[in-house]
C-alpha positions in Angstrom: -79.9 36.4 55.1 -77.3 36.3 57.8 -74.9 33.4 58.4 -72.6 33.5 61.5 -73.0 37.3 61.7 -72.2 37.8 58.0 -74.9 39.2 55.8 -75.3 37.6 52.4 -76.5 40.2 49.9 -78.7 38.5 47.2 -77.6 41.1 44.6 -73.8 40.7 45.3 -71.4 38.3 43.6 -68.9 36.4 45.7 -65.6 34.8 44.7 -64.9 31.2 45.5 -63.1 31.8 48.8 -65.9 34.1 50.0 -68.7 31.7 48.9 -66.9 28.8 50.5 -66.5 30.7 53.8 -70.2 31.6 53.8 -71.1 27.9 53.2 -68.6 26.6 55.7 -66.8 24.5 53.2 -63.4 24.5 51.5 -63.0 26.4 48.2 -61.6 23.1 46.8 -65.1 21.6 47.5 -66.6 24.3 45.3 -64.1 23.4 42.6 -65.1 19.8 42.7 -68.8 20.8 42.5 -68.1 22.9 39.5 -66.2 20.1 37.8 -69.1 17.7 38.6 -71.6 20.4 37.5 -73.7 19.9 40.7 -75.0 21.8 43.7 -74.4 25.5 43.1 -74.7 27.6 39.9 -71.7 29.8 39.1 -70.6 32.5 36.7 -67.3 32.1 34.8 -65.7 35.4 33.6 -62.3 34.6 32.1 -60.5 33.0 35.0 -62.7 34.4 37.6 -65.5 32.3 39.1 -68.3 34.1 40.9 -71.4 32.9 42.8 -74.5 35.0 43.1 -75.7 35.8 46.6 -79.2 34.7 45.8 -77.9 31.3 44.5 -76.0 30.9 47.8 -79.1 31.7 49.8 -81.1 29.3 47.6 -78.7 26.5 48.2 -78.8 27.1 52.0 -82.6 27.2 51.9 -82.8 24.0 49.8 -80.6 22.1 52.2 -82.5 23.2 55.3 -83.6 20.2 57.4 -86.6 20.7 59.7 -87.0 18.1 62.3 -90.5 17.3 63.5 -91.2 17.8 67.2 -93.7 14.9 67.2 -92.5 12.1 69.5 -93.4 8.5 68.9 -95.9 7.4 71.5 
């Protein structure tokens, strides 16, 4: 999957700043989500926090909004 010209590798692991940039949000938002235990799964390794590429892609896909082209008559 490509977002704004950047390829998201489903097998890669991304640090908070990278994941936030891919999602177009602040890394502080990811910290709030971790604290609230919502939205995006993460991996904690010591002090490092990582996000799997396939989880980022899954989050993007789950939040996709498709608008109907049907117009009210």
